[in-house]
MDAnalysis code that builds the backbone (N, CA, C; Angstrom):
import MDAnalysis as mda
import numpy as np

u = mda.Universe.empty(234, n_residues=78, atom_resindex=np.repeat(np.arange(78), 3), trajectory=True)
u.add_TopologyAttr("name", ["N", "CA", "C"] * 78)
u.add_TopologyAttr("resid", np.arange(1, 79))
u.add_TopologyAttr("resname", ["ALA", "ALA", "ARG", "SER", "ARG", "ALA", "ARG", "LYS", "GLN", "ALA", "TYR", "THR", "ASN", "GLU", "LEU", "GLU", "LEU", "GLU", "LEU", "GLU", "GLN", "LEU", "ARG", "ARG", "GLU", "ASN", "LYS", "MET", "LEU", "ILE", "GLN", "ARG", "GLU", "LYS", "ASP", "PHE", "ILE", "ASN", "ASP", "ARG", "GLN", "ALA", "LYS", "ALA", "ALA", "GLN", "LEU", "ALA", "VAL", "PRO", "ASP", "ARG", "ARG", "SER", "GLY", "ARG", "SER", "THR", "ALA", "THR", "SER", "LEU", "GLN", "GLN", "LYS", "GLN", "GLN", "HIS", "GLU", "GLN", "ARG", "CYS", "ARG", "SER", "ALA", "PRO", "PRO", "PRO"])
u.atoms.positions = np.array([
    [0.776, -1.365, -0.156],
    [0.191, -0.286, 0.064],
    [0.427, 1.136, -0.083],
    [1.862, 0.922, 0.877],
    [2.760, 2.497, 0.966],
    [3.522, 2.566, -0.732],
    [3.497, 1.482, -1.376],
    [4.410, 1.351, -2.732],
    [2.958, 2.726, -3.534],
    [2.355, 1.743, -3.540],
    [0.738, 2.478, -4.244],
    [0.681, 3.688, -3.851],
    [0.679, 4.830, -2.515],
    [0.566, 5.711, -2.110],
    [1.989, 6.714, -2.723],
    [3.280, 5.917, -3.002],
    [4.259, 6.927, -3.355],
    [3.946, 6.837, -4.879],
    [3.590, 5.786, -5.890],
    [3.454, 6.018, -7.279],
    [2.401, 7.311, -7.026],
    [1.333, 7.091, -6.696],
    [-0.017, 8.433, -6.813],
    [0.853, 9.274, -6.458],
    [1.207, 9.691, -5.143],
    [2.365, 11.059, -4.673],
    [2.856, 11.652, -6.131],
    [4.025, 10.707, -6.272],
    [4.839, 10.481, -7.441],
    [4.339, 11.573, -9.026],
    [2.789, 10.585, -9.022],
    [2.432, 10.992, -10.136],
    [1.798, 12.338, -10.434],
    [1.198, 12.563, -8.776],
    [0.240, 13.910, -8.298],
    [1.661, 14.958, -8.728],
    [2.666, 14.937, -8.227],
    [3.986, 15.697, -8.614],
    [4.548, 16.194, -9.929],
    [4.261, 15.265, -10.641],
    [4.093, 15.301, -12.100],
    [3.169, 16.168, -12.808],
    [1.889, 15.870, -12.523],
    [0.732, 16.490, -12.679],
    [0.897, 18.177, -12.287],
    [1.233, 18.383, -11.215],
    [1.348, 19.849, -10.574],
    [2.587, 20.252, -11.595],
    [3.865, 19.448, -11.655],
    [4.569, 20.575, -12.377],
    [4.101, 20.890, -13.941],
    [3.625, 19.831, -14.180],
    [2.759, 20.047, -15.608],
    [1.702, 21.261, -16.012],
    [1.098, 21.653, -14.642],
    [-0.012, 22.296, -14.516],
    [1.054, 23.702, -14.648],
    [1.784, 23.630, -13.624],
    [2.517, 25.086, -13.651],
    [2.864, 25.623, -14.809],
    [3.634, 24.527, -15.889],
    [4.311, 24.845, -16.696],
    [3.263, 25.707, -17.841],
    [2.088, 24.277, -17.736],
    [1.187, 24.434, -18.814],
    [0.233, 26.244, -18.896],
    [0.419, 26.731, -17.240],
    [-0.203, 28.275, -16.888],
    [0.632, 29.176, -17.498],
    [1.963, 28.666, -17.314],
    [3.293, 29.678, -17.796],
    [2.755, 29.893, -19.484],
    [2.608, 28.808, -19.900],
    [2.949, 28.720, -21.259],
    [1.330, 29.600, -21.789],
    [0.386, 29.088, -21.654],
    [-0.658, 29.886, -21.380],
    [-0.806, 31.545, -21.317],
    [-0.185, 32.107, -20.513],
    [-0.002, 33.455, -19.822],
    [0.781, 33.892, -21.374],
    [1.718, 33.322, -21.565],
    [2.695, 33.747, -22.684],
    [1.819, 34.106, -23.795],
    [1.121, 32.980, -24.133],
    [0.206, 32.639, -25.310],
    [-0.993, 34.257, -25.440],
    [-1.324, 34.513, -24.060],
    [-2.455, 35.363, -24.121],
    [-1.953, 36.466, -24.420],
    [-0.381, 36.497, -24.049],
    [0.208, 37.783, -24.211],
    [0.492, 37.975, -25.134],
    [0.916, 37.197, -26.259],
    [1.377, 36.952, -27.658],
    [0.157, 37.597, -28.213],
    [-0.748, 37.161, -28.244],
    [-2.351, 37.648, -28.761],
    [-2.783, 38.691, -28.534],
    [-2.209, 39.383, -27.291],
    [-3.104, 40.660, -27.184],
    [-1.567, 41.485, -27.923],
    [-0.775, 41.777, -28.058],
    [0.056, 42.102, -28.640],
    [0.222, 41.856, -30.061],
    [0.068, 40.223, -30.987],
    [-0.361, 40.835, -32.133],
    [-1.956, 41.811, -32.939],
    [-2.710, 41.794, -31.751],
    [-4.007, 42.036, -32.137],
    [-3.921, 43.525, -31.590],
    [-2.788, 44.129, -30.912],
    [-2.537, 45.592, -31.179],
    [-1.687, 45.660, -32.388],
    [-0.969, 45.542, -32.444],
    [-0.332, 45.350, -33.601],
    [-0.955, 45.356, -34.955],
    [-2.054, 44.420, -35.148],
    [-2.479, 44.190, -36.420],
    [-3.854, 45.553, -35.814],
    [-3.983, 46.335, -35.203],
    [-5.315, 47.282, -35.142],
    [-4.533, 48.765, -35.400],
    [-2.931, 48.529, -34.904],
    [-2.302, 49.785, -34.954],
    [-1.771, 49.800, -36.911],
    [-1.839, 48.537, -37.398],
    [-1.194, 48.635, -38.878],
    [-3.205, 49.516, -39.941],
    [-3.941, 48.864, -39.391],
    [-5.204, 49.009, -39.455],
    [-5.259, 50.631, -39.822],
    [-4.803, 51.309, -38.695],
    [-4.962, 52.838, -38.335],
    [-4.062, 53.484, -39.019],
    [-3.185, 52.976, -39.552],
    [-1.953, 53.637, -40.263],
    [-2.376, 53.644, -41.859],
    [-3.417, 52.165, -42.071],
    [-4.090, 52.141, -43.688],
    [-5.267, 52.936, -43.583],
    [-5.833, 53.217, -42.548],
    [-6.598, 54.275, -42.432],
    [-6.693, 55.477, -42.775],
    [-5.647, 56.156, -42.853],
    [-5.371, 57.695, -42.777],
    [-5.062, 58.023, -44.422],
    [-6.246, 59.213, -44.435],
    [-6.189, 59.454, -46.079],
    [-4.994, 59.658, -46.754],
    [-4.690, 59.533, -47.973],
    [-4.014, 59.472, -48.996],
    [-4.062, 61.049, -49.505],
    [-2.786, 61.731, -48.902],
    [-3.122, 63.646, -49.023],
    [-3.353, 63.500, -50.742],
    [-2.686, 63.005, -51.793],
    [-3.122, 63.080, -53.302],
    [-4.179, 62.673, -54.027],
    [-4.702, 61.824, -53.644],
    [-6.267, 61.355, -54.058],
    [-7.353, 61.903, -53.354],
    [-7.418, 62.164, -51.720],
    [-8.141, 62.328, -50.857],
    [-9.007, 61.143, -50.381],
    [-8.547, 60.322, -50.754],
    [-9.070, 58.742, -50.882],
    [-8.235, 57.987, -49.385],
    [-8.757, 56.813, -48.513],
    [-7.894, 56.603, -47.588],
    [-6.861, 55.484, -48.070],
    [-5.933, 55.504, -47.856],
    [-4.661, 54.318, -48.519],
    [-5.669, 52.760, -48.039],
    [-6.397, 52.415, -47.049],
    [-7.448, 51.404, -47.283],
    [-7.907, 51.239, -48.269],
    [-8.304, 52.051, -48.857],
    [-9.369, 51.838, -50.014],
    [-8.323, 52.012, -51.611],
    [-7.281, 52.752, -51.423],
    [-6.096, 52.531, -52.515],
    [-5.652, 50.672, -52.845],
    [-5.389, 50.483, -51.278],
    [-4.826, 49.222, -50.675],
    [-5.884, 48.298, -51.624],
    [-7.237, 48.457, -50.960],
    [-7.931, 47.358, -51.202],
    [-8.231, 47.674, -53.114],
    [-8.365, 48.142, -53.581],
    [-8.404, 48.344, -54.911],
    [-7.146, 47.851, -56.005],
    [-5.776, 48.063, -55.093],
    [-4.948, 47.095, -55.829],
    [-5.030, 45.364, -55.609],
    [-5.257, 45.115, -54.521],
    [-5.792, 43.884, -54.213],
    [-6.502, 43.017, -55.278],
    [-7.492, 44.003, -55.334],
    [-9.009, 43.453, -55.854],
    [-8.172, 43.423, -58.065],
    [-7.338, 44.375, -58.186],
    [-7.020, 44.416, -59.273],
    [-6.148, 42.921, -60.003],
    [-4.892, 43.122, -58.787],
    [-3.984, 41.848, -58.574],
    [-4.975, 40.519, -58.574],
    [-6.001, 40.333, -57.893],
    [-6.486, 39.255, -57.887],
    [-7.567, 38.579, -59.349],
    [-7.822, 40.176, -59.987],
    [-8.528, 39.916, -61.265],
    [-7.299, 39.519, -62.082],
    [-6.086, 40.137, -62.114],
    [-4.759, 39.630, -63.169],
    [-4.911, 38.673, -63.061],
    [-4.987, 38.092, -61.639],
    [-4.244, 36.338, -61.809],
    [-5.525, 35.614, -62.193],
    [-6.755, 35.911, -61.939],
    [-7.474, 35.003, -62.517],
    [-8.202, 35.148, -63.980],
    [-7.598, 35.837, -64.418],
    [-7.718, 36.309, -66.014],
    [-7.456, 34.778, -66.657],
    [-8.261, 34.727, -67.800],
    [-7.590, 33.436, -68.674],
    [-6.089, 34.184, -69.310],
    [-5.494, 32.988, -69.424],
    [-4.101, 33.242, -69.980],
    [-4.435, 33.774, -71.629],
    [-3.310, 34.954, -71.962],
    [-3.452, 35.007, -73.702],
    [-3.594, 33.873, -74.651],
])
């Protein structure tokens, strides 16, 4: 019975160590996600700044450029 309790205690200790490692990893991943979201929002805000030459936002210009490139790629070859 003592060996069984010792094995159970060792297993419990392993699980507690794994739990602590997973908590640290989860905390790191949550922070990375927050950083990624903040970076994406900052880039989106930069893209939404109006283009001084045309008066349109650069996001609109970028969308038009992407749509043009998509049409060119999907067009049948000559």
